[in-house]
KETORNU-590217 format. One record per atom (N, C-alpha, C, CB): atom name; x, y, z. Coordinates in Angstrom, 3 decimals, decimal comma. Each point is the difference from the previous one (the first is absolute). Glycine has a CB too. Example, Ala and Ser with C-alpha at 12.3 -4.5 7.8 and 13.67 -1.06 7.14 Angstrom:
REM KETORNU-590217
+------+----------+----------+----------+
! atom !       c1 !       c2 !       c3 !
+------+----------+----------+----------+
!    N !   13,190 !   -5,690 !    7,800 !
!   CA !   -0,890 !    1,190 !    0,000 !
!    C !    0,900 !    1,200 !    0,000 !
!   CB !   -1,892 !   -1,173 !    1,246 !
!    N !    1,542 !    2,223 !   -1,966 !
!   CA !    0,820 !    1,190 !    0,060 !
!    C !   -0,770 !    1,090 !    0,730 !
!   CB !    1,184 !   -0,628 !   -2,145 !
+------+----------+----------+----------+
***
This chain:
REM KETORNU-590217
+------+----------+----------+----------+
! atom !       c1 !       c2 !       c3 !
+------+----------+----------+----------+
!    N !  149,812 !  -25,528 ! -182,851 !
!   CA !    0,417 !    1,023 !   -0,934 !
!    C !    1,383 !    0,498 !    0,398 !
!   CB !   -2,402 !    0,664 !   -0,441 !
!    N !    3,203 !   -0,301 !   -0,540 !
!   CA !    1,354 !    0,481 !    0,230 !
!    C !    0,068 !    1,511 !   -0,127 !
!   CB !    0,904 !   -2,165 !   -0,847 !
!    N !   -0,012 !    2,765 !    1,653 !
!   CA !    0,361 !    1,398 !   -0,174 !
!    C !    1,179 !    0,026 !   -0,951 !
!   CB !   -0,841 !    0,674 !    2,321 !
!    N !    0,751 !    0,095 !   -3,395 !
!   CA !    1,071 !    0,054 !   -0,986 !
!    C !    0,771 !    1,298 !    0,179 !
!   CB !   -1,332 !   -1,414 !   -1,622 !
!    N !    2,650 !    1,284 !    1,681 !
!   CA !    0,905 !    1,139 !    0,169 !
!    C !    0,981 !    0,018 !   -1,163 !
!   CB !   -0,225 !   -0,090 !    2,530 !
!    N !    0,386 !    1,247 !   -3,169 !
!   CA !    0,997 !    0,202 !   -1,038 !
!    C !    0,952 !    1,071 !    0,484 !
!   CB !   -1,606 !   -0,678 !   -1,846 !
!    N !    2,879 !    0,463 !    1,691 !
!   CA !    0,961 !    0,996 !    0,440 !
!    C !    1,405 !   -0,395 !   -0,390 !
!   CB !   -1,493 !    0,596 !    1,886 !
!    N !    2,443 !   -0,097 !   -1,116 !
!   CA !    1,407 !   -0,300 !   -0,228 !
!    C !    0,727 !    0,361 !    1,284 !
!   CB !   -0,144 !    0,422 !   -2,531 !
!    N !    0,286 !   -1,398 !    3,424 !
!   CA !    0,630 !    0,241 !    1,293 !
!    C !    1,146 !   -0,981 !    0,213 !
!   CB !   -2,178 !    0,864 !    0,928 !
!    N !    3,243 !   -0,369 !   -0,301 !
!   CA !    1,128 !   -0,856 !    0,348 !
!    C !   -0,435 !   -1,023 !    1,042 !
!   CB !    1,623 !    1,863 !   -0,517 !
!    N !   -1,131 !   -3,101 !    0,356 !
!   CA !   -0,249 !   -1,065 !    0,966 !
!    C !    1,292 !   -0,766 !    0,219 !
!   CB !   -2,427 !   -0,183 !   -0,701 !
!    N !    2,558 !   -0,385 !    1,899 !
!   CA !    1,110 !   -0,899 !    0,307 !
!    C !   -0,475 !   -1,410 !   -0,303 !
!   CB !    0,952 !    1,552 !    1,801 !
!    N !   -0,153 !   -2,317 !   -2,538 !
!   CA !   -0,394 !   -1,344 !   -0,425 !
!    C !    1,101 !   -0,999 !    0,354 !
!   CB !   -1,395 !    0,966 !   -1,878 !
!    N !    1,000 !   -2,079 !    2,483 !
!   CA !    0,882 !   -1,151 !    0,174 !
!    C !   -0,275 !   -0,917 !   -1,181 !
!   CB !    0,040 !    0,179 !    2,573 !
!    N !    1,015 !   -0,596 !   -3,280 !
!   CA !   -0,212 !   -0,800 !   -1,204 !
!    C !    1,164 !   -0,951 !   -0,247 !
!   CB !   -1,362 !    1,858 !   -0,965 !
!    N !    1,035 !   -2,920 !    0,240 !
!   CA !    1,003 !   -0,934 !   -0,502 !
!    C !    0,188 !    0,301 !   -1,484 !
!   CB !   -0,616 !   -1,806 !    1,724 !
!    N !    1,870 !    1,800 !   -2,161 !
!   CA !    0,318 !    0,232 !   -1,402 !
!    C !    0,478 !   -1,318 !   -0,594 !
!   CB !    0,601 !    2,443 !    0,427 !
!    N !   -1,332 !   -2,956 !   -1,402 !
!   CA !    0,287 !   -1,300 !   -0,580 !
!    C !    0,931 !    0,113 !   -1,206 !
!   CB !   -2,223 !   -0,799 !    0,805 !
!    N !    2,922 !   -0,287 !   -1,100 !
!   CA !    0,981 !    0,006 !   -1,088 !
!    C !   -0,628 !    0,231 !   -1,374 !
!   CB !    1,384 !   -1,535 !    1,365 !
!    N !   -2,680 !    1,227 !   -1,507 !
!   CA !   -0,664 !    0,196 !   -1,295 !
!    C !   -0,520 !    1,425 !   -0,196 !
!   CB !   -0,629 !   -2,401 !    0,059 !
!    N !    0,929 !    3,300 !    0,900 !
!   CA !   -0,413 !    1,391 !   -0,117 !
!    C !   -1,281 !    0,334 !    0,733 !
!   CB !    1,122 !    0,011 !   -2,154 !
!    N !   -1,863 !   -1,032 !    2,587 !
!   CA !   -1,227 !    0,277 !    0,745 !
!    C !    0,329 !    0,491 !    1,399 !
!   CB !   -1,215 !   -1,744 !   -1,327 !
!    N !    0,281 !    2,475 !    1,877 !
!   CA !    0,123 !    0,536 !    1,343 !
!    C !   -1,176 !   -0,533 !    0,811 !
!   CB !    1,212 !    2,104 !   -0,816 !
!    N !   -0,941 !   -2,551 !    2,035 !
!   CA !   -1,059 !   -0,500 !    0,875 !
!    C !   -0,068 !    0,831 !    1,274 !
!   CB !    0,296 !   -2,316 !   -0,934 !
!    N !   -1,142 !    3,336 !    0,955 !
!   CA !   -0,187 !    0,737 !    1,258 !
!    C !   -0,579 !   -0,938 !    1,061 !
!   CB !   -0,357 !    2,172 !   -1,271 !
!    N !    0,857 !   -2,058 !    2,500 !
!   CA !   -0,504 !   -0,813 !    1,110 !
!    C !   -0,754 !    0,844 !    1,021 !
!   CB !    1,905 !   -1,574 !   -0,338 !
!    N !   -1,635 !    2,867 !    0,362 !
!   CA !   -0,695 !    0,932 !    0,902 !
!    C !    0,285 !    1,424 !   -0,470 !
!   CB !    0,170 !   -1,623 !    1,969 !
!    N !   -1,040 !    2,547 !   -1,590 !
!   CA !    0,254 !    1,412 !   -0,288 !
!    C !   -0,628 !    0,858 !    1,090 !
!   CB !    0,072 !   -0,464 !   -2,487 !
!    N !    0,458 !    1,664 !    2,630 !
!   CA !   -0,512 !    0,946 !    0,989 !
!    C !   -0,521 !    1,224 !   -0,732 !
!   CB !    1,620 !   -0,830 !    1,767 !
!    N !   -2,896 !    1,144 !   -1,512 !
!   CA !   -0,649 !    1,156 !   -0,623 !
!    C !   -0,748 !    0,756 !    1,083 !
!   CB !   -0,220 !   -1,188 !   -2,240 !
!    N !    0,523 !    2,475 !    2,328 !
!   CA !   -0,646 !    0,880 !    0,972 !
!    C !    0,102 !   -0,555 !    1,415 !
!   CB !   -1,564 !    0,764 !   -1,785 !
!    N !    2,761 !   -1,265 !    2,113 !
!   CA !    0,274 !   -0,465 !    1,359 !
!    C !   -0,514 !   -1,384 !    0,343 !
!   CB !   -0,055 !    2,329 !    0,604 !
!    N !   -0,545 !   -3,007 !   -1,559 !
!   CA !   -0,568 !   -1,325 !    0,268 !
!    C !    0,692 !   -1,055 !   -0,859 !
!   CB !   -2,217 !    1,048 !    0,593 !
!    N !    2,786 !   -2,051 !    0,083 !
!   CA !    0,642 !   -1,077 !   -0,747 !
!    C !   -1,037 !   -1,042 !   -0,401 !
!   CB !    2,164 !    0,393 !    1,234 !
!    N !   -2,046 !   -0,849 !   -2,470 !
!   CA !   -0,936 !   -0,992 !   -0,538 !
!    C !    0,796 !   -1,162 !   -0,573 !
!   CB !   -1,725 !    1,788 !   -0,515 !
!    N !    1,376 !   -2,991 !    0,935 !
!   CA !    0,616 !   -1,196 !   -0,552 !
!    C !   -0,619 !   -0,280 !   -1,364 !
!   CB !    0,442 !   -0,937 !    2,320 !
!    N !    0,349 !    0,430 !   -3,233 !
!   CA !   -0,504 !   -0,367 !   -1,322 !
!    C !   -0,422 !   -1,462 !    0,042 !
!   CB !    1,500 !    1,705 !   -1,154 !
!    N !   -2,772 !   -1,963 !    0,859 !
!   CA !   -0,541 !   -1,363 !    0,022 !
!    C !    0,041 !   -0,649 !   -1,374 !
!   CB !   -1,472 !    0,659 !    1,893 !
!    N !    1,510 !    0,142 !   -2,954 !
!   CA !    0,002 !   -0,552 !   -1,350 !
!    C !    0,487 !    1,014 !   -1,012 !
!   CB !   -1,874 !   -1,493 !    0,636 !
!    N !    2,385 !    0,964 !   -1,726 !
!   CA !    0,505 !    0,847 !   -1,081 !
!    C !   -0,882 !   -0,134 !   -1,227 !
!   CB !    2,336 !   -0,230 !    0,880 !
!    N !   -2,508 !    1,340 !   -1,569 !
!   CA !   -0,683 !   -0,002 !   -1,278 !
!    C !    1,026 !    0,145 !   -1,102 !
!   CB !   -2,078 !    0,980 !    1,028 !
!    N !    1,678 !   -0,359 !   -2,099 !
!   CA !    0,911 !    0,106 !   -1,133 !
!    C !    1,055 !    1,090 !    0,221 !
!   CB !   -1,841 !   -0,804 !   -1,497 !
!    N !    2,898 !    0,728 !    0,689 !
!   CA !    1,058 !    0,990 !   -0,013 !
!    C !    0,206 !    0,446 !   -1,442 !
!   CB !    1,114 !   -1,012 !    2,059 !
!    N !   -0,773 !    2,276 !   -2,223 !
!   CA !    0,311 !    0,508 !   -1,328 !
!    C !    0,946 !    1,176 !    0,130 !
!   CB !   -2,229 !   -0,768 !   -0,888 !
!    N !    2,902 !    1,090 !   -0,205 !
!   CA !    0,970 !    1,090 !    0,002 !
!    C !   -0,510 !    1,121 !   -0,892 !
!   CB !    1,904 !   -1,612 !    0,416 !
!    N !   -1,854 !    2,839 !    0,116 !
!   CA !   -0,312 !    1,218 !   -0,756 !
!    C !    1,183 !    0,945 !    0,137 !
!   CB !   -2,515 !   -0,268 !    0,371 !
!    N !    2,429 !    1,425 !   -0,960 !
!   CA !    1,098 !    0,963 !    0,030 !
!    C !    0,372 !    0,413 !    1,427 !
!   CB !   -0,741 !    0,816 !   -2,237 !
!    N !   -0,247 !   -0,802 !    3,147 !
!   CA !    0,277 !    0,444 !    1,370 !
!    C !    0,495 !   -1,125 !    0,912 !
!   CB !   -1,740 !    1,738 !   -0,316 !
!    N !    1,753 !   -2,993 !   -0,162 !
!   CA !    0,534 !   -1,083 !    0,819 !
!    C !   -0,801 !   -1,284 !   -0,110 !
!   CB !    0,855 !    1,712 !    1,539 !
!    N !   -0,559 !   -2,643 !   -0,636 !
!   CA !   -0,686 !   -1,297 !    0,046 !
!    C !   -1,209 !    0,117 !    0,915 !
!   CB !    2,168 !   -1,251 !   -0,421 !
!    N !   -3,342 !    0,963 !   -0,118 !
!   CA !   -1,257 !    0,056 !    0,740 !
!    C !   -0,342 !   -1,403 !    0,498 !
!   CB !   -0,809 !    1,976 !   -1,385 !
!    N !    0,345 !   -2,049 !    2,627 !
!   CA !   -0,350 !   -1,286 !    0,609 !
!    C !   -1,338 !    0,159 !    0,714 !
!   CB !    2,455 !   -0,646 !    0,281 !
!    N !   -3,396 !   -0,234 !   -0,578 !
!   CA !   -1,270 !   -0,021 !    0,721 !
!    C !    0,123 !   -0,971 !    1,166 !
!   CB !   -1,303 !    0,569 !   -2,106 !
!    N !    0,861 !   -0,130 !    3,304 !
!   CA !    0,062 !   -0,851 !    1,183 !
!    C !   -1,342 !    0,006 !    0,717 !
!   CB !    2,463 !    0,457 !    0,234 !
!    N !   -2,688 !   -1,511 !    0,548 !
!   CA !   -1,205 !   -0,138 !    0,823 !
!    C !    0,462 !   -0,202 !    1,437 !
!   CB !   -1,379 !   -0,997 !   -1,925 !
!    N !    0,681 !    1,626 !    2,871 !
!   CA !    0,295 !   -0,175 !    1,420 !
!    C !   -1,070 !   -0,907 !    0,616 !
!   CB !    1,130 !    2,290 !    0,123 !
!    N !   -0,908 !   -2,789 !    1,102 !
!   CA !   -0,920 !   -0,987 !    0,572 !
!    C !   -1,484 !    0,388 !    0,041 !
!   CB !    1,916 !   -0,688 !    1,324 !
!    N !   -2,251 !    1,978 !   -1,213 !
!   CA !   -1,424 !    0,371 !    0,058 !
!    C !   -0,643 !    0,090 !   -1,388 !
!   CB !    0,485 !    1,245 !    2,106 !
!    N !    0,285 !   -1,541 !   -3,160 !
!   CA !   -0,536 !    0,041 !   -1,365 !
!    C !    0,230 !    1,310 !   -0,727 !
!   CB !   -1,683 !   -1,584 !    0,760 !
!    N !    2,228 !    2,585 !   -0,074 !
!   CA !    0,318 !    1,262 !   -0,666 !
!    C !    1,120 !   -0,234 !   -1,007 !
!   CB !   -0,713 !    1,325 !    2,041 !
!    N !    0,683 !   -0,538 !   -3,133 !
!   CA !    0,980 !   -0,156 !   -1,063 !
!    C !    0,737 !    1,316 !   -0,216 !
!   CB !   -1,415 !   -1,782 !   -1,090 !
!    N !    2,684 !    1,665 !    0,681 !
!   CA !    0,855 !    1,178 !   -0,160 !
!    C !    0,876 !   -0,153 !   -1,224 !
!   CB !   -0,011 !    0,376 !    2,471 !
!    N !    0,282 !    0,754 !   -3,132 !
!   CA !    0,958 !    0,024 !   -1,103 !
!    C !    1,248 !    0,730 !    0,473 !
!   CB !   -1,854 !   -0,043 !   -1,746 !
!    N !    2,948 !   -0,712 !    1,831 !
!   CA !    1,288 !    0,558 !    0,388 !
!    C !    0,849 !    0,179 !   -1,249 !
!   CB !   -0,131 !   -1,089 !    2,286 !
!    N !    1,047 !    2,047 !   -2,256 !
!   CA !    0,886 !    0,230 !   -1,135 !
!    C !    1,417 !    0,203 !    0,509 !
!   CB !   -1,882 !    1,018 !   -1,345 !
!    N !    2,810 !   -1,833 !    0,836 !
!   CA !    1,420 !    0,108 !    0,335 !
!    C !    0,710 !    0,743 !   -1,111 !
!   CB !   -0,072 !   -2,142 !    1,332 !
!    N !    0,675 !    3,277 !   -0,995 !
!   CA !    0,835 !    0,737 !   -0,936 !
!    C !    1,439 !   -0,375 !    0,319 !
!   CB !   -1,675 !    1,936 !   -0,222 !
!    N !    2,243 !   -2,851 !   -0,539 !
!   CA !    1,350 !   -0,494 !    0,260 !
!    C !    1,056 !    1,095 !   -0,119 !
!   CB !   -0,729 !   -2,223 !   -0,834 !
!    N !    0,557 !    3,134 !   -0,103 !
!   CA !    0,982 !    1,063 !   -0,209 !
!    C !    0,115 !    0,897 !    1,230 !
!   CB !   -0,491 !   -0,061 !   -2,457 !
!    N !   -0,626 !    0,281 !    3,147 !
!   CA !   -0,003 !    0,858 !    1,187 !
!    C !   -0,019 !   -0,814 !    1,288 !
!   CB !   -1,179 !    1,752 !   -1,321 !
!    N !    1,112 !   -3,068 !    1,205 !
!   CA !   -0,031 !   -0,914 !    1,158 !
!    C !   -1,104 !    0,361 !    0,986 !
!   CB !    2,451 !   -0,349 !   -0,266 !
!    N !   -3,664 !    0,565 !   -0,266 !
!   CA !   -1,113 !    0,291 !    0,901 !
!    C !   -1,281 !   -0,680 !   -0,465 !
!   CB !    1,063 !    2,187 !    0,569 !
!    N !   -1,960 !   -2,359 !    0,384 !
!   CA !   -1,322 !   -0,585 !   -0,251 !
!    C !   -1,051 !    1,084 !    0,164 !
!   CB !    0,766 !   -2,282 !    0,800 !
!    N !   -1,817 !    2,199 !   -1,613 !
!   CA !   -1,142 !    0,916 !    0,073 !
!    C !   -1,277 !   -0,828 !    0,038 !
!   CB !    1,264 !    1,826 !   -1,250 !
!    N !   -2,254 !   -1,335 !    1,939 !
!   CA !   -1,341 !   -0,590 !   -0,050 !
!    C !   -0,816 !    0,862 !   -0,948 !
!   CB !    0,144 !   -0,946 !    2,386 !
!    N !   -0,710 !    0,300 !   -3,421 !
!   CA !   -0,732 !    0,749 !   -1,027 !
!    C !   -1,506 !   -0,141 !    0,110 !
!   CB !    1,941 !   -0,307 !   -1,472 !
!    N !   -2,416 !   -0,877 !    1,909 !
!   CA !   -1,448 !   -0,217 !    0,134 !
!    C !   -0,260 !   -0,942 !    1,166 !
!   CB !   -0,348 !    0,364 !   -2,482 !
!    N !   -0,819 !   -0,187 !    3,086 !
!   CA !   -0,413 !   -0,880 !    1,099 !
!    C !   -1,499 !   -0,242 !   -0,125 !
!   CB !    1,856 !    0,862 !    1,527 !
!    N !   -2,234 !   -2,118 !   -1,350 !
!   CA !   -1,403 !   -0,392 !    0,063 !
!    C !   -0,182 !   -0,599 !    1,379 !
!   CB !   -0,223 !   -0,420 !   -2,537 !
!    N !   -0,140 !    1,266 !    3,508 !
!   CA !   -0,081 !   -0,446 !    1,384 !
!    C !   -1,391 !   -0,498 !    0,336 !
!   CB !    1,783 !    1,620 !    0,607 !
!    N !   -1,832 !   -2,752 !    0,076 !
!   CA !   -1,265 !   -0,585 !    0,460 !
!    C !   -0,551 !    0,849 !    1,133 !
!   CB !    0,743 !   -2,327 !   -0,670 !
!    N !   -2,020 !    2,555 !    0,647 !
!   CA !   -0,650 !    0,700 !    1,104 !
!    C !   -0,275 !   -0,990 !    1,121 !
!   CB !   -1,039 !    1,675 !   -1,587 !
!    N !    1,252 !   -1,228 !    2,807 !
!   CA !   -0,311 !   -0,843 !    1,152 !
!    C !   -1,511 !   -0,042 !    0,207 !
!   CB !    2,224 !    0,563 !    1,069 !
!    N !   -2,712 !   -1,725 !   -0,733 !
!   CA !   -1,436 !   -0,146 !    0,259 !
!    C !   -0,342 !    0,239 !    1,461 !
!   CB !   -0,128 !   -1,623 !   -1,875 !
!    N !    1,132 !    1,556 !    2,721 !
!   CA !   -0,264 !    0,191 !    1,448 !
!    C !    0,643 !    1,258 !    0,487 !
!   CB !   -0,133 !   -2,447 !    0,338 !
+------+----------+----------+----------+
***
């Protein structure tokens, strides 16, 4: 079962910016913990910026949002895997 978190917190993101406009986050830091990005989901654009779904190695999923006008990243949702041990 996943713990679901909804919010809006600043995060530091390492990313590649592709010529076709897509963004590929490779890692991000949230609440002092750096997480490598193992996979990308869909991307879409809304009024607040470009939203990107990412998966980390433990299977947890996150929705990141890049606001290009303000040059910042926000974490909007997290579906974190619960540890079994």
